[in-house]
FIKELO-29765 format. One record per residue (C-alpha): residue number from 1; x, y, z. Coordinates in steps of 0.2 Angstrom, whole numbers. Example, Ala and Ser with C-alpha at 12.3 -4.5 7.8 and 13.67 -1.06 7.14 Angstrom:
! FIKELO-29765
+-----+-------+-------+-------+
!  nr !     u !     v !     w !
+-----+-------+-------+-------+
!   1 !    62 !   -22 !    39 !
!   2 !    68 !    -5 !    36 !
+-----+-------+-------+-------+
***
This chain:
! FIKELO-29765
+-----+-------+-------+-------+
!  nr !     u !     v !     w !
+-----+-------+-------+-------+
!   1 !     0 !     0 !     0 !
!   2 !    14 !    12 !     5 !
!   3 !    23 !     8 !   -12 !
!   4 !     7 !    13 !   -22 !
!   5 !     5 !    29 !   -12 !
!   6 !    24 !    33 !   -15 !
!   7 !    23 !    30 !   -33 !
!   8 !     7 !    40 !   -36 !
!   9 !    15 !    55 !   -26 !
!  10 !    30 !    54 !   -37 !
!  11 !    20 !    54 !   -53 !
!  12 !    10 !    69 !   -47 !
!  13 !    26 !    79 !   -43 !
!  14 !    34 !    74 !   -60 !
!  15 !    18 !    79 !   -69 !
!  16 !    16 !    95 !   -60 !
!  17 !    34 !   100 !   -64 !
!  18 !    32 !    95 !   -82 !
!  19 !    17 !   108 !   -83 !
!  20 !    27 !   121 !   -75 !
!  21 !    42 !   119 !   -87 !
!  22 !    32 !   118 !  -103 !
!  23 !    39 !   127 !  -118 !
!  24 !    32 !   144 !  -121 !
!  25 !    26 !   140 !  -139 !
!  26 !    15 !   126 !  -132 !
!  27 !    23 !   111 !  -141 !
!  28 !    24 !   102 !  -124 !
!  29 !    43 !   101 !  -123 !
!  30 !    51 !   101 !  -106 !
!  31 !    64 !   115 !  -103 !
!  32 !    76 !   111 !   -89 !
!  33 !    87 !   126 !   -83 !
!  34 !   103 !   122 !   -74 !
!  35 !   110 !   136 !   -63 !
!  36 !   126 !   144 !   -68 !
!  37 !   134 !   143 !   -51 !
!  38 !   129 !   133 !   -36 !
!  39 !   115 !   140 !   -25 !
!  40 !   125 !   137 !    -9 !
!  41 !   142 !   144 !    -8 !
!  42 !   155 !   132 !    -1 !
!  43 !   160 !   137 !    16 !
!  44 !   176 !   127 !    17 !
!  45 !   192 !   136 !    13 !
!  46 !   207 !   127 !     5 !
!  47 !   222 !   123 !    16 !
!  48 !   235 !   136 !    15 !
!  49 !   250 !   132 !     4 !
!  50 !   264 !   123 !    14 !
!  51 !   281 !   131 !    11 !
!  52 !   297 !   121 !    14 !
!  53 !   314 !   128 !    16 !
!  54 !   331 !   119 !    12 !
!  55 !   344 !   120 !    26 !
!  56 !   362 !   113 !    25 !
!  57 !   366 !   105 !    42 !
!  58 !   384 !   101 !    45 !
!  59 !   396 !    97 !    59 !
!  60 !   392 !    86 !    74 !
!  61 !   376 !    78 !    68 !
!  62 !   374 !    60 !    63 !
!  63 !   369 !    63 !    45 !
!  64 !   375 !    79 !    38 !
!  65 !   367 !    86 !    22 !
!  66 !   354 !    97 !    15 !
!  67 !   337 !    94 !    22 !
!  68 !   320 !   101 !    17 !
!  69 !   311 !   107 !    33 !
!  70 !   294 !   115 !    35 !
!  71 !   293 !   134 !    36 !
!  72 !   296 !   140 !    54 !
!  73 !   307 !   125 !    58 !
!  74 !   319 !   128 !    73 !
!  75 !   337 !   123 !    74 !
!  76 !   332 !   108 !    85 !
!  77 !   321 !   102 !    71 !
!  78 !   335 !   103 !    59 !
!  79 !   347 !    93 !    70 !
!  80 !   333 !    80 !    72 !
!  81 !   331 !    79 !    53 !
!  82 !   350 !    76 !    52 !
!  83 !   347 !    60 !    63 !
!  84 !   351 !    70 !    79 !
!  85 !   367 !    77 !    87 !
!  86 !   383 !    66 !    87 !
!  87 !   390 !    61 !   104 !
!  88 !   403 !    75 !   102 !
!  89 !   391 !    89 !    98 !
!  90 !   392 !   105 !   109 !
!  91 !   374 !   109 !   109 !
!  92 !   377 !   123 !   122 !
!  93 !   384 !   133 !   108 !
!  94 !   368 !   132 !    97 !
!  95 !   352 !   141 !   100 !
!  96 !   341 !   126 !    97 !
!  97 !   325 !   138 !    98 !
!  98 !   331 !   149 !    83 !
!  99 !   320 !   149 !    68 !
! 100 !   329 !   143 !    52 !
! 101 !   328 !   151 !    35 !
! 102 !   329 !   145 !    17 !
! 103 !   347 !   142 !    11 !
! 104 !   354 !   143 !    28 !
! 105 !   370 !   133 !    34 !
! 106 !   367 !   127 !    52 !
! 107 !   384 !   121 !    59 !
! 108 !   384 !   111 !    75 !
! 109 !   401 !   112 !    83 !
! 110 !   410 !    98 !    92 !
! 111 !   416 !   101 !   110 !
! 112 !   432 !   111 !   109 !
! 113 !   430 !   115 !    91 !
! 114 !   437 !   132 !    86 !
! 115 !   428 !   137 !    70 !
! 116 !   423 !   153 !    60 !
! 117 !   408 !   143 !    53 !
! 118 !   397 !   147 !    68 !
! 119 !   380 !   139 !    70 !
! 120 !   371 !   156 !    73 !
! 121 !   373 !   174 !    67 !
! 122 !   372 !   187 !    80 !
! 123 !   359 !   201 !    77 !
! 124 !   373 !   213 !    72 !
! 125 !   379 !   203 !    57 !
! 126 !   395 !   197 !    65 !
! 127 !   398 !   178 !    69 !
! 128 !   398 !   175 !    88 !
! 129 !   414 !   166 !    86 !
! 130 !   422 !   181 !    78 !
! 131 !   421 !   174 !    61 !
! 132 !   416 !   181 !    44 !
! 133 !   405 !   197 !    43 !
! 134 !   388 !   195 !    35 !
! 135 !   386 !   208 !    22 !
! 136 !   367 !   207 !    22 !
! 137 !   366 !   211 !    41 !
! 138 !   382 !   221 !    45 !
! 139 !   380 !   240 !    49 !
! 140 !   389 !   253 !    40 !
! 141 !   401 !   255 !    55 !
! 142 !   405 !   236 !    54 !
! 143 !   408 !   236 !    35 !
! 144 !   421 !   250 !    38 !
! 145 !   431 !   238 !    48 !
! 146 !   435 !   229 !    31 !
! 147 !   450 !   233 !    21 !
! 148 !   446 !   246 !     7 !
! 149 !   429 !   250 !    13 !
! 150 !   428 !   267 !    20 !
! 151 !   413 !   278 !    25 !
! 152 !   407 !   281 !     7 !
! 153 !   408 !   263 !     2 !
! 154 !   400 !   256 !    17 !
! 155 !   386 !   268 !    15 !
! 156 !   384 !   263 !    -3 !
! 157 !   383 !   244 !     2 !
! 158 !   369 !   248 !    15 !
! 159 !   360 !   259 !     2 !
! 160 !   361 !   246 !   -12 !
! 161 !   355 !   232 !     0 !
! 162 !   340 !   243 !     6 !
! 163 !   335 !   247 !   -12 !
! 164 !   338 !   230 !   -20 !
! 165 !   337 !   217 !    -6 !
! 166 !   350 !   206 !     1 !
! 167 !   365 !   200 !    -8 !
! 168 !   365 !   182 !   -15 !
! 169 !   384 !   181 !   -16 !
! 170 !   399 !   190 !   -11 !
! 171 !   403 !   193 !   -29 !
! 172 !   387 !   204 !   -30 !
! 173 !   396 !   218 !   -21 !
! 174 !   403 !   222 !   -38 !
! 175 !   385 !   230 !   -42 !
! 176 !   389 !   243 !   -28 !
! 177 !   396 !   259 !   -35 !
! 178 !   414 !   261 !   -30 !
! 179 !   418 !   242 !   -27 !
! 180 !   428 !   232 !   -40 !
! 181 !   435 !   215 !   -41 !
! 182 !   451 !   221 !   -32 !
! 183 !   441 !   226 !   -16 !
! 184 !   431 !   210 !   -17 !
! 185 !   447 !   199 !   -18 !
! 186 !   454 !   209 !    -2 !
! 187 !   438 !   205 !     8 !
! 188 !   433 !   189 !     1 !
! 189 !   439 !   179 !    16 !
! 190 !   432 !   191 !    29 !
! 191 !   414 !   192 !    23 !
! 192 !   400 !   180 !    19 !
! 193 !   382 !   180 !    14 !
! 194 !   369 !   172 !    25 !
+-----+-------+-------+-------+
***
């Protein structure tokens, strides 16, 4: 009985819909319109794009190498990706909470190791172990400590960096007015790009 009632209700609905959608010229064709866009807007937003960074991890780690890490990874995450610290690692000289950046070199020193390749730059551009000066972070005063770089050239480096973004390589200093290949050769072992 319920089946008969359901079938007759469905037939009535279909018949009524056919009458409502009759072609205007009266030939009896059924016109079906499809909405151009959904009637209900989707509420879910897509997941944000995941960004990865590449970091070279060297020194007292079990598997040194280049590792792809998620954006926002810390030094501790990088060391873990390199299979953890070696037994000889001096982790007190590494800020494990520091965020890593793309293209960075994270060096984990061994106990007693004296190295210019420090694991972490200081905020003033100088390496904490007295190593190379980062030309992308050094102040004009710090740059003046380099041979052949006086007040005008140091100011030109800072201005060029501010106008064009960080240097990709030490060789890019040739783009700065007043700096040629001779000066770059004289400071090459004293500076780096981080």
